[in-house]
ZAMARGU-4260 file (C-alpha; in steps of 0.2 Angstrom, whole numbers, plus 5000, padded with zeros to 4 digits):
<rodrens>
0) 5638/5573/5280 | 5620/5575/5283 | 5603/5565/5283 | 5586/5571/5283 | 5568/5567/5281
5) 5560/5579/5269 | 5566/5595/5259 | 5564/5607/5272 | 5580/5606/5278 | 5594/5593/5284
10) 5595/5586/5302 | 5615/5586/5304 | 5624/5571/5313 | 5643/5574/5320 | 5644/5557/5327
15) 5635/5544/5319 | 5619/5546/5303 | 5603/5536/5304 | 5590/5535/5292 | 5582/5520/5296
20) 5565/5513/5285 | 5559/5497/5285 | 5541/5492/5285 | 5531/5501/5300 | 5549/5506/5308
25) 5555/5525/5306 | 5569/5533/5315 | 5575/5548/5311 | 5584/5561/5324 | 5602/5574/5323
30) 5616/5573/5335 | 5624/5586/5343 | 5637/5588/5357 | 5628/5579/5368 | 5635/5564/5363
35) 5654/5569/5364 | 5666/5559/5374 | 5669/5541/5378 | 5653/5529/5379 | 5649/5523/5396
40) 5647/5505/5398 | 5635/5499/5409 | 5639/5504/5428 | 5654/5492/5439 | 5649/5474/5429
45) 5653/5464/5444 | 5663/5447/5438 | 5651/5435/5436 | 5643/5428/5451 | 5629/5412/5452
50) 5614/5420/5454 | 5606/5402/5460 | 5592/5401/5472 | 5600/5385/5480 | 5618/5392/5482
55) 5625/5402/5497 | 5634/5412/5484 | 5616/5419/5476 | 5614/5431/5491 | 5630/5431/5502
60) 5646/5438/5500 | 5660/5440/5512 | 5674/5453/5508 | 5691/5452/5514 | 5686/5466/5529
65) 5673/5457/5533 | 5660/5465/5527 | 5643/5458/5522 | 5635/5460/5504 | 5617/5453/5502
70) 5608/5449/5485 | 5588/5452/5486 | 5580/5450/5472 | 5566/5457/5481 | 5566/5476/5481
75) 5563/5490/5492 | 5549/5500/5487 | 5549/5514/5502 | 5541/5499/5513 | 5558/5496/5522
80) 5562/5480/5516 | 5580/5484/5512 | 5582/5487/5533 | 5572/5473/5537 | 5584/5460/5523
85) 5601/5469/5531 | 5592/5464/5550 | 5590/5445/5545 | 5607/5443/5535 | 5615/5453/5551
90) 5606/5443/5564 | 5608/5426/5555 | 5628/5430/5553 | 5630/5437/5569 | 5639/5453/5563
95) 5636/5473/5566 | 5622/5479/5556 | 5631/5492/5549 | 5642/5479/5542 | 5628/5475/5530
100) 5627/5483/5511 | 5610/5478/5503 | 5611/5475/5482 | 5593/5474/5476 | 5585/5467/5461
105) 5599/5467/5448 | 5597/5454/5435 | 5614/5451/5435 | 5618/5449/5452 | 5605/5444/5462
110) 5592/5428/5462 | 5575/5428/5455 | 5566/5426/5468 | 5550/5433/5460 | 5539/5449/5459
115) 5539/5461/5476 | 5521/5459/5478 | 5508/5448/5488 | 5515/5452/5504 | 5530/5440/5502
120) 5544/5450/5502 | 5548/5443/5521 | 5539/5429/5522 | 5547/5423/5507 | 5563/5431/5501
125) 5569/5436/5517 | 5569/5417/5523 | 5581/5412/5507 | 5590/5425/5514 | 5591/5419/5529
130) 5592/5400/5527 | 5608/5404/5516 | 5615/5415/5530 | 5612/5402/5543 | 5621/5388/5529
135) 5634/5402/5528 | 5637/5404/5549 | 5637/5386/5551 | 5652/5382/5538 | 5661/5399/5546
140) 5663/5392/5562 | 5668/5375/5554 | 5682/5382/5545 | 5685/5397/5562 | 5685/5379/5573
145) 5696/5369/5561 | 5708/5386/5561 | 5709/5388/5578 | 5713/5370/5580 | 5697/5365/5592
150) 5681/5356/5593 | 5667/5365/5581 | 5656/5363/5595 | 5668/5372/5606 | 5667/5390/5596
155) 5655/5402/5593 | 5653/5419/5583 | 5649/5438/5589 | 5653/5454/5579 | 5659/5441/5562
160) 5671/5437/5575 | 5671/5416/5576 | 5681/5412/5595 | 5679/5401/5608 | 5664/5400/5620
165) 5677/5399/5634 | 5687/5414/5628 | 5701/5417/5619 | 5709/5423/5604 | 5697/5424/5588
170) 5697/5424/5570 | 5684/5435/5557 | 5674/5430/5544 | 5686/5443/5534 | 5700/5431/5535
175) 5692/5415/5535 | 5683/5419/5518 | 5694/5436/5513 | 5680/5439/5497 | 5679/5422/5493
180) 5665/5412/5485 | 5656/5398/5498 | 5654/5388/5485 | 5638/5380/5496 | 5621/5376/5494
185) 5610/5382/5505 | 5607/5367/5517 | 5588/5370/5520 | 5592/5362/5536 | 5603/5371/5544
190) 5599/5377/5559 | 5594/5396/5564 | 5599/5403/5576 | 5589/5405/5592 | 5574/5421/5595
195) 5580/5424/5613 | 5597/5424/5606 | 5593/5440/5593 | 5601/5457/5596 | 5596/5462/5579
200) 5579/5457/5572 | 5565/5462/5584 | 5572/5479/5590 | 5564/5495/5581 | 5579/5500/5570
205) 5579/5515/5559 | 5578/5513/5543 | 5592/5515/5532 | 5589/5525/5518 | 5578/5537/5526
210) 5594/5551/5531 | 5598/5551/5514 | 5583/5554/5507 | 5579/5568/5522 | 5596/5577/5515
215) 5593/5578/5497 | 5609/5564/5494 | 5599/5550/5488 | 5599/5546/5470 | 5578/5539/5465
220) 5577/5533/5447 | 5573/5552/5444 | 5589/5558/5447 | 5596/5545/5436 | 5609/5551/5423
225) 5617/5543/5411 | 5634/5553/5400 | 5627/5556/5382 | 5610/5554/5388 | 5592/5559/5377
230) 5576/5562/5384 | 5560/5555/5376 | 5542/5559/5378 | 5530/5547/5372 | 5516/5554/5362
235) 5501/5544/5366 | 5486/5539/5354 | 5470/5551/5356 | 5458/5536/5363 | 5464/5518/5369
240) 5466/5509/5353 | 5467/5524/5342 | 5480/5519/5326 | 5489/5534/5320 | 5486/5538/5302
245) 5503/5553/5301 | 5513/5564/5309 | 5524/5580/5305 | 5538/5587/5317 | 5542/5600/5303
250) 5538/5614/5319 | 5549/5603/5331 | 5563/5604/5322 | 5562/5622/5326 | 5564/5621/5344
255) 5581/5621/5354 | 5590/5604/5356 | 5575/5595/5348 | 5583/5577/5340 | 5570/5567/5331
260) 5557/5557/5331 | 5557/5537/5334 | 5541/5526/5326 | 5535/5509/5327 | 5518/5505/5323
265) 5507/5516/5334 | 5522/5521/5346 | 5526/5538/5341 | 5542/5546/5353 | 5551/5561/5351
270) 5568/5565/5355 | 5579/5578/5364 | 5596/5583/5371 | 5587/5591/5386 | 5572/5586/5395
275) 5560/5602/5392 | 5566/5600/5374 | 5555/5584/5374 | 5541/5590/5383 | 5543/5605/5371
280) 5541/5592/5356 | 5528/5582/5364 | 5518/5596/5363 | 5523/5604/5344 | 5524/5588/5335
285) 5505/5588/5324 | 5497/5570/5324 | 5481/5562/5317 | 5472/5545/5324 | 5459/5536/5321
290) 5443/5536/5331 | 5439/5523/5344 | 5426/5522/5355 | 5424/5505/5363 | 5425/5508/5382
295) 5409/5505/5391 | 5396/5519/5398 | 5405/5524/5413 | 5387/5526/5421 | 5383/5508/5417
300) 5398/5499/5422 | 5392/5487/5433 | 5377/5483/5419 | 5393/5479/5410 | 5401/5469/5422
305) 5386/5459/5425 | 5380/5457/5407 | 5402/5452/5401 | 5404/5433/5395 | 5408/5424/5409
310) 5424/5412/5404 | 5422/5397/5417 | 5417/5398/5434 | 5424/5392/5449 | 5421/5385/5466
315) 5433/5394/5479 | 5426/5388/5494 | 5414/5374/5497 | 5406/5369/5512 | 5390/5358/5513
320) 5378/5363/5503 | 5374/5381/5501 | 5361/5382/5490 | 5349/5369/5501 | 5354/5378/5518
325) 5347/5397/5508 | 5330/5387/5503 | 5328/5382/5524 | 5308/5386/5527 | 5305/5400/5538
330) 5322/5405/5539 | 5329/5423/5537 | 5336/5427/5520 | 5348/5443/5519 | 5354/5448/5502
335) 5367/5462/5496 | 5375/5466/5481 | 5392/5477/5482 | 5406/5485/5468 | 5421/5492/5470
340) 5428/5504/5459 | 5441/5505/5445 | 5458/5514/5454 | 5474/5519/5445 | 5491/5516/5454
345) 5493/5536/5457 | 5511/5536/5461 | 5518/5554/5466 | 5529/5554/5456 | 5527/5546/5438
350) 5536/5533/5430 | 5554/5535/5423 | 5567/5524/5415 | 5584/5523/5408 | 5589/5509/5396
355) 5607/5511/5384 | 5615/5495/5371 | 5632/5495/5374 | 5640/5478/5363 | 5623/5471/5359
360) 5617/5471/5377 | 5604/5482/5383 | 5604/5490/5402 | 5591/5496/5410 | 5590/5504/5425
365) 5570/5506/5433 | 5559/5507/5448 | 5551/5490/5443 | 5545/5478/5456 | 5550/5464/5447
370) 5566/5466/5439 | 5570/5450/5435 | 5552/5448/5423 | 5553/5465/5415 | 5571/5457/5409
375) 5562/5442/5399 | 5547/5455/5396 | 5561/5467/5388 | 5568/5452/5377 | 5553/5446/5373
380) 5548/5460/5366 | 5564/5464/5357 | 5568/5447/5351 | 5584/5445/5361 | 5592/5434/5372
385) 5587/5436/5390 | 5605/5433/5396 | 5610/5451/5384 | 5597/5463/5396 | 5600/5467/5411
390) 5588/5474/5422 | 5594/5485/5437 | 5581/5492/5454 | 5584/5510/5457 | 5567/5517/5468
395) 5556/5529/5462 | 5542/5535/5470 | 5533/5518/5474 | 5521/5510/5463 | 5508/5501/5474
400) 5508/5487/5463 | 5511/5484/5444 | 5509/5504/5438 | 5517/5512/5424 | 5537/5508/5428
405) 5537/5493/5419 | 5528/5502/5403 | 5542/5515/5404 | 5556/5503/5405 | 5549/5496/5391
410) 5547/5512/5382 | 5568/5516/5385 | 5573/5500/5379 | 5565/5501/5363 | 5570/5518/5359
415) 5588/5516/5366 | 5589/5501/5354 | 5584/5511/5338 | 5597/5525/5343 | 5609/5515/5350
420) 5611/5530/5363 | 5605/5531/5381 | 5588/5535/5384 | 5578/5543/5397 | 5559/5541/5397
425) 5551/5553/5407 | 5532/5549/5408 | 5521/5564/5412 | 5506/5564/5425 | 5492/5563/5410
430) 5505/5548/5405 | 5504/5539/5423 | 5486/5544/5427 | 5480/5539/5410 | 5490/5523/5403
435) 5497/5514/5418 | 5486/5499/5419 | 5471/5496/5431 | 5465/5487/5447 | 5449/5479/5438
440) 5431/5484/5442 | 5424/5471/5456 | 5407/5464/5458 | 5399/5454/5472 | 5382/5446/5474
445) 5378/5441/5492 | 5365/5429/5500 | 5365/5420/5518 | 5349/5412/5527 | 5348/5413/5548
450) 5338/5401/5558 | 5326/5411/5571 | 5342/5410/5584 | 5352/5421/5573 | 5363/5406/5567
455) 5370/5408/5550 | 5363/5391/5540 | 5370/5397/5522 | 5381/5406/5517 | 5384/5412/5497
460) 5394/5425/5486 | 5398/5425/5471 | 5412/5438/5461 | 5413/5444/5445 | 5432/5448/5439
465) 5442/5447/5424 | 5450/5430/5420 | 5469/5425/5422 | 5478/5422/5406 | 5491/5407/5409
470) 5508/5420/5413 | 5510/5430/5430 | 5514/5448/5420 | 5506/5460/5413 | 5509/5466/5394
475) 5521/5480/5390 | 5510/5494/5383 | 5526/5498/5370 | 5525/5481/5364 | 5506/5484/5363
480) 5507/5500/5353 | 5522/5493/5342 | 5516/5477/5339 | 5529/5468/5345 | 5529/5451/5356
485) 5523/5451/5373 | 5511/5440/5385 | 5490/5443/5388 | 5488/5456/5403 | 5485/5446/5420
490) 5475/5455/5433 | 5484/5449/5447 | 5479/5436/5461 | 5462/5444/5460 | 5453/5430/5470
495) 5463/5427/5488 | 5453/5430/5503 | 5437/5431/5495 | 5436/5413/5503 | 5430/5417/5522
500) 5437/5414/5541 | 5419/5408/5546 | 5414/5393/5552 | 5398/5391/5544 | 5388/5374/5542
505) 5385/5378/5524 | 5397/5390/5513 | 5398/5392/5494 | 5409/5404/5486 | 5410/5406/5466
510) 5421/5416/5455 | 5414/5419/5439 | 5429/5423/5427 | 5427/5435/5415 | 5432/5435/5394
515) 5437/5454/5396 | 5438/5470/5407 | 5437/5487/5400 | 5457/5492/5404 | 5472/5484/5403
520) 5472/5474/5419 | 5487/5474/5434 | 5489/5469/5454 | 5487/5483/5463 | 5491/5486/5480
525) 5481/5471/5489 | 5472/5465/5472 | 5456/5456/5477 | 5460/5455/5495 | 5455/5473/5498
530) 5438/5470/5487 | 5433/5454/5493 | 5436/5456/5510 | 5426/5475/5509 | 5412/5463/5503
535) 5414/5448/5514 | 5415/5460/5531 | 5402/5472/5525 | 5389/5457/5523 | 5395/5448/5539
540) 5390/5466/5550 | 5376/5466/5539 | 5371/5448/5544 | 5375/5449/5562 | 5362/5465/5563
545) 5349/5455/5555 | 5355/5442/5571 | 5352/5456/5583 | 5369/5452/5588 | 5386/5462/5591
550) 5396/5462/5578 | 5412/5459/5589 | 5402/5445/5595 | 5397/5438/5581 | 5415/5436/5573
555) 5420/5426/5589 | 5404/5416/5588 | 5408/5410/5571 | 5427/5409/5571 | 5437/5391/5576
560) 5455/5399/5577 | 5460/5403/5594 | 5476/5415/5585 | 5461/5427/5579 | 5450/5426/5594
565) 5464/5432/5602 | 5468/5446/5590 | 5450/5453/5590 | 5451/5453/5611 | 5466/5461/5610
570) 5458/5475/5596 | 5441/5476/5607 | 5453/5482/5621 | 5463/5494/5613 | 5450/5502/5605
575) 5439/5500/5619 | 5424/5493/5611 | 5407/5494/5618 | 5396/5481/5613 | 5381/5484/5601
580) 5370/5476/5589 | 5363/5493/5581 | 5368/5509/5576 | 5372/5525/5586 | 5357/5539/5586
585) 5364/5556/5575 | 5366/5572/5586 | 5365/5586/5578 | 5373/5588/5559 | 5385/5576/5561
590) 5382/5558/5565 | 5398/5548/5574 | 5400/5528/5572 | 5413/5515/5571 | 5414/5499/5564
595) 5423/5483/5563 | 5432/5470/5551 | 5444/5456/5552 | 5455/5445/5542 | 5465/5430/5538
600) 5476/5434/5525 | 5472/5421/5511 | 5467/5411/5526 | 5483/5404/5529 | 5493/5419/5535
605) 5494/5439/5543 | 5479/5440/5555 | 5473/5459/5556 | 5460/5466/5565 | 5452/5484/5563
610) 5440/5496/5570 | 5436/5514/5561 | 5428/5531/5570 | 5421/5540/5559 | 5411/5556/5558
615) 5397/5559/5545 | 5388/5575/5541 | 5373/5572/5538 | 5370/5589/5527 | 5385/5587/5514
620) 5386/5567/5517 | 5404/5568/5517 | 5414/5556/5529 | 5428/5559/5541 | 5439/5545/5548
625) 5446/5552/5564 | 5456/5537/5572 | 5459/5521/5567 | 5463/5506/5579 | 5472/5490/5570
630) 5481/5473/5578 | 5490/5464/5568 | 5499/5448/5570 | 5511/5443/5556 | 5519/5433/5568
635) 5541/5433/5571 | 5543/5453/5567 | 5558/5459/5561 | 5556/5476/5564 | 5542/5484/5575
640) 5546/5502/5570 | 5545/5498/5551 | 5529/5484/5552 | 5520/5503/5562 | 5526/5509/5547
645) 5519/5496/5535 | 5503/5497/5544 | 5501/5515/5546 | 5503/5519/5526 | 5492/5505/5522
650) 5478/5515/5533 | 5482/5531/5523 | 5481/5524/5507 | 5466/5514/5508 | 5457/5528/5518
655) 5459/5541/5501 | 5454/5526/5490 | 5438/5522/5499 | 5432/5536/5500 | 5438/5547/5486
660) 5447/5537/5473 | 5438/5534/5456 | 5447/5530/5441 | 5432/5541/5425 | 5432/5541/5406
665) 5424/5542/5391 | 5419/5530/5377 | 5439/5534/5371 | 5450/5534/5386 | 5452/5540/5403
670) 5448/5557/5409 | 5454/5559/5427 | 5471/5561/5421 | 5476/5574/5436 | 5476/5576/5453
675) 5462/5588/5453 | 5450/5574/5442 | 5459/5559/5452 | 5459/5567/5472 | 5471/5557/5485
680) 5469/5560/5504 | 5474/5577/5510 | 5484/5578/5526 | 5471/5584/5534 | 5457/5570/5533
685) 5472/5558/5538 | 5467/5549/5553 | 5475/5546/5569 | 5480/5526/5570 | 5483/5517/5586
690) 5492/5497/5582 | 5493/5483/5594 | 5508/5472/5587 | 5505/5454/5592 | 5525/5447/5590
695) 5526/5429/5589 | 5546/5428/5590 | 5545/5408/5588 | 5535/5408/5573 | 5539/5412/5555
700) 5536/5429/5548 | 5523/5432/5537 | 5519/5448/5524 | 5513/5465/5531 | 5512/5478/5514
705) 5496/5473/5510 | 5485/5466/5524 | 5479/5480/5533 | 5474/5487/5516 | 5460/5474/5515
710) 5451/5479/5531 | 5449/5498/5527 | 5433/5499/5518 | 5422/5486/5528 | 5427/5494/5543
715) 5421/5510/5536 | 5407/5506/5529 | 5401/5498/5545 | 5406/5514/5552 | 5395/5523/5543
720) 5380/5510/5546 | 5384/5511/5566 | 5382/5531/5564 | 5369/5533/5550 | 5360/5517/5548
725) 5365/5518/5530 | 5371/5504/5521 | 5389/5507/5510 | 5390/5495/5495 | 5398/5505/5484
730) 5417/5512/5485 | 5423/5525/5485 | 5410/5531/5498 | 5408/5548/5491 | 5396/5562/5498
735) 5384/5561/5485 | 5383/5541/5487 | 5380/5542/5506 | 5366/5556/5505 | 5359/5545/5492
740) 5361/5530/5505 | 5354/5541/5521 | 5338/5544/5510 | 5336/5527/5506 | 5334/5525/5524
</rodrens>
C-alpha cells in the first residue's frame, strides 16, 4: 500500500501509512527501516509517587540499602546546584554524600518548585528539601529509638545509622524504612541541624557531574536518543511575522533518508531518518513567504522605545517628595540617560529536544529550566490533559534564562503528535540566535539634586520597559507559528533592583510599562537587575563625582545597612582601593582606571560589591577588563567552590555582554545569526577574578546565580570614566562608542 501527495512519485510506508488533511494541517512522510522493532515507552516509568510540595515523599526516598534519592524540581543548568542539593540533603539526614542521588525536573517524579530562575534554587528549592530532610530525620530517629527500645533523646544518627549516643548497636536507615514511604507532611518547624555540627554543607565539594563530563561519558540532551527516532528541522519564515504561501518538497524526495513534511499554519518541518537528511531537506525544500517589515529601524531604536505607548506608570519606590526636592533653589542638578541593548541568550550549543507519544501520553525530554511550566504549555498547545504530558530534564548547553529549549521541545511535541513516532528536533545556530526570545531594550532617565555640601536632596529615575502579562510564561514559538493556543510572552521580573538601597531623603523610582516591544521577550540572565543596576550605579558615580566625593566614601555615607557597609569595606581591602574623587590621568595610548558598583539584590537579599580594573586604548577605543574583584555575601554558603565558580561565570559572561554583545536586525528579522555577527568574549579577554566570600553559616542561604552579573556593567563604566573622564551610558561599550564618548570630553 502506498500514499503520496502528488503524481511525481509514491511515498512508501512499511509500518504505518499517513496522509492527513484537515483545515490548515498537512502531514506527509514515509517510514522505512528506522521504525522496525518494538516501540519503546518512556524510560523506566516509576510506580506512582506523590509530587506534593507538603509531603516528605515528594522530595525524598530511602531504599533498603540506605541510599537516598532526592527529587528536585529545580534543575542544574551547569551551575552546580545538583551537587549543592545533594549536600543539603546529605547533611540534614547525616548520610555520606556518595549515598545521595538527585533526580531533577521530571514532572512525573519531582515536585513543582517553580522555574529555575531568579537565583532561587538554593534559597527556596534547597530549603524545601532541607526541611523535608529534617522532618524525615526526626521521624527516623524516633523510629530507631523505638526499635532499639530506648528514649528518643538518647539516640543520634551518623552515616545513616541511628544509635545510642552513649555507644552501642545501632540500626540503619535502610532497615528502618526499607524503600517504603514516609507518609509524612513536611514539618516547617522541624529542628534543623546546628551549623556547628556540619560536615558536608559549607565544604568545597567537587561537583558530582564533572567526572563524566570530562571523560565523555555524560549524556547531554544533544546525545539523547530513542529507538526509531526521526530527525526534524523547522523551516523558518523569511521574516518574523511572514506567512507561508506555498511549499514544494519534490527535490527533497530525491535525498537519501528523507521522510517528509509536517505543516500546520506557518509551522513547516522536514523529517529525515538521519540528522543530515533533515538538514539537507531544510536547505532543499522550496518555500514562498509573504513580505513583512514591522520591526523598528535599529538606528532609531531608542526613539522607538521612548515613543511606544505607555500602558501604565507605576511607582516602584517613593520616599519623601522627589519632585519638589529637584526644584530646590540653587541646588546642583545632575541628569543622565542610559540604555541597554537587546541581547540574545547565546547558548554555546543550540537547543534540542526529543518527544514521543505512547498510548496517548506524550513524553518530552528537554534541557528546559521550567519542565513543570513547559508541561502545562505543551498540554495547552496540543489541547491535552496536563496529566497526559510528562517533561523530563536532560542537561543541555546551559540557557542563561528562557532561551530556545522550550520552543524546541514544543517543535518536537507537535511533530511527535502528528507522526506518532519519536522525534528529535535540533535547532541550528541561526535558529537559536534568530528565533529565541530576547532580553528587551531598556531605556532610563535620571535626575538628582545636591546641596552645596554634596548631600543628595532628591533622586528620580524612570525606566521604559515592556509590560507584564498576567501569566509568567513565554509564548511557545511553535504555537504562535501553528496558530495553536498559547500565552502572551512575559519578559521576566525586569523591574527588580531599580529601587535603590541608599538613604536619600527624597526618592522616586518610576516604571513606564510599555504596550509593546520589538521581539518576543523573555527573562535573560539577571533580568532587569542587570540593566537597572547598570543605570543606578553609573548614576551614583556621576552624582558622587558632582559632589566631589570618592565613590566608595559616597556609598558608605549614604548606606544605613551595617551588612552592606561590611561588604564594601571587605571589597576595598581585597582590591586595595585608594580614595579618589576624579579620574586618573592617562599615560601614553593606554589609560587605566578602576570603578566600583554595589547591590543588595532586590533590596532584600544577596549583597555584592565589585571593582573593575580596565585598560582603555585611547586610539582604538577598545576596552580590556584586566581584573575584577568581587565581595559576596549570600548568607550561609553551601559549597564555597561552587559559589566561586558561579561568581566567576557571572563575571565572564557579563563582561562579554557589557563590552561586545548586541543583537542586530533589519526591518524584517534578526541579522546577527552567527558568532561572527554576534561575537562573545574570547579567552585572551577574560579578566582575572578575585573573590572574597563572606560566610554566615547561621543565616539562611540566598541566591548566587545572578547577583554578581548585576554589578559588572556599572563597575566597568565607572572604571572607564576613571581612566578617561568619559561617561559610558550605552551598553555595549564598543570601541566606536568609547571613542565617541572620549571626543565629547
